[in-house]
Residue, then its C-alpha position, 0 to 999 in steps of 0.5 A: m922847868t929845867g936847870n938851877r936858875n935863880p928864882l928871879t921874877p919879871s919885877d926884877v927886870e922892871a926894877e932894873n928898867r927903872q934905875p935913874s939915868s937922867k943925870a948922866s952925861a951922853p957918854d955915861s948915858q950910853s954906857t948906862e944903857v949898854e949896862t942896863d941891857q946886859r942886866v936885862q939879858t942876864l935876868m931874862s936868861y935866868s927867869p923861870e918864865a918864857i920872855v920875849i922882846l918885841d919890836a912893836e914897829t916891825g912886829r918881830f922879836i928881837e930877843v928871847n930867853p931859854m925858856a921861850v926856846e923850850l916853850f915854843g920848840y924853836d932855836r933862838d935864831e929861828l924865833l928871831q925870825f918870827g913875830p907873835f902872830d907867827l906862833s899863834p893860831p889864826f883864831q883865839p877863843t874870843g876872835r881873830s888872833e891879829v885883831i885881839g893881839a893888835r889891841q893888846i899891843q897897842l895898850a902896852v905901847q901906850g904905857e898900860t900893862p895888859i895881862f891876858e889869856w892867849w893860845h900859842r902854837n909851838a913847832n909841833g903845831e900843838r896849841i898851848p894855853c898861856e897867860v901873857r903880860l906885856v910891859r913897855m921897856p927901854w932897849g938899845g935906846r928905844d922902847v920895846l915890849r917885853a912879853s912874860i909868858l906863862d904855860m897854863r896847861e897844867r893849871k887848867i887840868l888841875q882846875v878841872s881835876e880839883y875844883a870841878r871834882r869838888r863841886l860835882l861831889d858836893n852836888i851829888t852829896q846835896g842830892t842835886p838832880l843829875p842834869d843840874a849837876l852835869s850842867a855845873l860840871i860843863q860850866s866849869v869846863e867852859n869857863l877854863l876853855p873859852g869858846m868851847k860849848c859842851a854836851i853830855f849824852e847818856k846811852v840808854i841801857g839796852v838800846n843803841r840810842l843817845e839821850l841828852l842830859a845836859a847842854p846848858n850853853l849849846p843853842e838849838l841842839n835837837v837830840k833826836e836829830f843828832e841821834e839819827t845822823d850818820y855822825g850819831q850812829h858813827l859815834l855810837q858804833s865807835v864807842d862800842s867797838n873800842p870804848h877804852s881808847f876811842r876818840v871821835s873828832a870832826e875837825n871840820i864839820g862842814a867837810h865831814p860826810a857824817w855831819t851832812a844832816l846837821a849842816g844847817w844846825a852847824n851853820r846857824t850856831g857857828m859850830k865848826s869842829c867837835w871832838s868826843r870821848p865815852v863816859m865809862s861806867f865803873s863796871g866797864d860799860v859805856g854810860g854815854v858820851f862827853s862832846m866839845f864843840y868849837d866855833q873854829q875849824s881846828h884839831p884838839a890840843p893836848v890840853e883840851l883832850e886831857v880836860l876832855e878825859v878828866a871831865s868825862q870821868l867826872a861825868a861818869i861818877a855822876i851818872d853811875h851814882d844816879q843809876s845806883e839810886k834808880l836801882q835802889r829804888e827799883v829794888y825796894r819797889t820790887l820787894r813791896q810788890r812781892v810782899a803784897e802778892e804773897t799776902e794776897h796768896l796767903s789770904q786766898a788759901n783760907d778754908k771756908l766754913r759751912k753755914t749749917r748746924e752740922d758746921l756748928r757741931i764741927a766747929a765745936v769739935a774744932f775747938d781742940t785744933h790750933d786755930s783760934i775759935v770764937i762763937t757769938d750770937r746773932s748780936g755779936t756777943i761772945l758765947r765761947v772761945n777755945d784754948s788756942f784763942t786764950a793762948l793767942t790773945g792772953y784773955s781767959h774764957e771768963e774775961v771775954v764771955g759776954q764781951t764783943p770781938r771789939l775788945l780785940r780791935s787794934g785801931r789799924h782799920d777804919d770804920k769802912f773796913y768793918q762796914e765792908m766786912w759785915k756787908a760781905i757776911s750779910e750778902v754772901g754768908y761769910w767773910e775772909g781776910r786779914i786783920w790786925n788785932r791786939r792782945k791783952d798785953g797790948t801787942e798786935y798780931l796779924q790774923r788770917l780770919t774767916i767769919t761765917s754766919l749760921k742759920d736755922d731752918t728758916g734761914k734766920i742768922t743765929h750765930y757767927v763763928g770766927d776761925g783765925q790763925d796767927i800769920t804774923d811770923e809767916v808773913k814776916a818770914s816770907a817778906d824777909r825771904a823775898e828781900i834777902d833773895a833780891a838783895r843777894t841778886v843785887q850783891q852778886s852783880l856787884f862782885p867782880a865777875t872775873s879776875p883782872a888780867v894784869q901783866s906779870f901778875d896772877i890775881a884772884g878773889r872770892v867771897f864765901p858768905a856765912e848767910r845768903v847775903s854777905g857783909d864782906f866784899f872785895d873789888f878790882i877797880p881799873i884806874d888806867e892801863e898801868t894801875l889797878g885798885v884792890v879792895v878787901a873789906d868787912v862790914s860789922g855783922h853779916g846778913l841783909g843789913p851789912s850787905l846793903v852797907m857793903a854796896q854803899t861802901q863799894a859805890y863810895l870807893r868807886a866814885l872817889v878813886e881816880p888816877d894817881f890816887t892815894p889810898g889813905s886820902v880815898l879812905t879818909h874821904a870815904n869815912q866822912l861820907y860813911i859817917a854822914n850816912n849814919s848806918g850804925h855799922f862800921v867797916t874794916i877795909l884795906l885799899g891797895r894801889l897795884h902799879h904793874r909796870k913799876q911793880t909796886f903796891l901801896h896800901a892804906g888799912a882802916g882797921h884791916r891788915g894783909f900779909l906780904l910773903r916775899e920769895n926769899g922767905d921774909i914775911e911782912t905785915l901790911g898793917s892797919t894805918g887808921l881806925p875803921l870807917g864809921i868810928t869818928h868823923d875826924s879820923r885820918i887814914e894814912s897811906a903806908e910805905e909803898k912796897k917794891l914787888l919782886p917775882g915770886d912775892l905773894i900778897l894775902l888780903p884776908t877778912d877775919g872770917i878765916e883767922e877767926s874760924y873756931t873749932p869747939e872740939k879743939g878750942e882753937l882759932f885758925g889763926h893767921e900763922r896757919l893761913i900764912d903757912l898754907a899760902l907758902k905751901h901752895r904758893h907755886r899754884p895759881a892764885d884762884e887755886i890758893v883761894t880755894e885751898v885756904h877756904r877748904a882748909a878753914r872749913e875742914f878745920v871747924s869740922q861739922s860746925p856751921q860757918c859763923d862769919d863771912i870768909t873773903l880772900v884776895v891773892i895777888k902773885a907777882t910772876d915774871f916781870s921780864r915779859 
């Protein structure tokens, strides 16, 4: 809306039309009608809505207001040559324009006040969704129809952005299956754009093939048939060649050569046009395709394309979350498999004892070894144990002699386990494997055990010898190593592989973990062609647990960040999701929005800060604006004041591993002053070299001391804005 018009509404016009005039004389009546018409014209001129006056008999406009001129793009004289159907496409979402419009006009002529949705077409041929209200009113001595027209484009886009997004996030939080969540998203879009039928396809990883995820209201859609058509291949090839700006439109399916194989389907279902956009994952890969089908031959209106873009972004959130869940389950399955394989390998490495008297004598000598040795008679009564057995179990020699090995049973193994053990000893003369036993103090341990039967010259069993090693820590360490290696592989894949190429800025970041996996992380999130999200965070602690929390936090942020996001609101929502997960850790985090065309930086800090080093020597702190994530559910994190950047300005976003690097010899911390001085000294070098130099200086500062915390730094340099 433009100009400083008074906030008058159509109800004001109706009030004017209801002024009593029946008692006036004929001249007075004519004067009153002229005066009323003038009032209506004045109110129309200042109305915030587009208003046209329609002569129902001629089907032409007899007056229009400035807002109608602005909406349709024609001047007043041109509009007065038209009627409503001249400014409408041939078809509305629910049928032919002339049929539906005539019905609404007839209702208004009869004195009703119909309010309905109507698609108009402006001077540029653009289709515009509007809300129309028809009212019968006197004008120049006869009854005419006044149409108040409200542009609904922004309302429809807002409804998809807000209502559909909230509904989708609720479904994700509640664990709704992916097809059901996407079907709900499609239903929201179809409710806003009557006549549309939508489908969402997922691109199968590693294969140039589409897989249908959801199409709740699109009849008879055969995915295999769709994929094998020229149009399906054309769609995939178009996505792969230019995924960030691609849009494929078939404005007339019947005349499109790529749709020849689907002509029968199109005829059966009445679908006549289709337009599609890619579903882009947050890693920048093509995750699928969002398609809209329409039952009229038409090119897409701008508002439909904007709704399509927003809907494809929401679909990407759901698909990325689903794939992340699948990846996590696969990691856990792999870890369990590796532990089982390592355990089996360890059990096969056990040495076998001989079954002769010489073996018994050797076993007696072996009492001096670190293995736990138990000798029983043929009935299983303990005759002797060595010192290693006593040290392992806590039982003294006197306490176990005369007892049986049942004394050590943990209760983890059932009767079948022991039956198979003694069956093996009876048939092959020995048994080897792993067994859980219990010490005197009640604690349990895992033992690699070999039980061998000893026979006399007649072949009769006389004794049993048990040789065991405590492998509890060994197996746990092996499992931990496998788990950490798998977690490190997953974590490294989540860090940005390269620095983003942003016009007028030089950006770099790196994580230097204190252990094999890190609780620190940074991320660059492309929002659109002009905006980049920048994240630096530190999960409390370091090692495997914080690294998993890191991956979860990164997934939250990528799901929540959208065009025109504010860092404070994103972190506030992320904190609520984080609290619901109840991980036991807290996260300090700084989220920034870099707008490289406007040269601005807006941030919010949840217990985290950064620094802005101005070219003129001023130093500004990008301070914390709220509590760390995970402290309290009601925490609100505000966005700080947006900073205008100038060429030569330098932004430092560190974690506390740099400032808290400590040297025992000097009894000093590295501190933020050294960090700032070092950055100023090297400010004219590339951002990547500044990151490397800061890490080298921090490690030299602590000399030979081990790195006690993860170190992360992101550097943003404002370069030449004139390019």
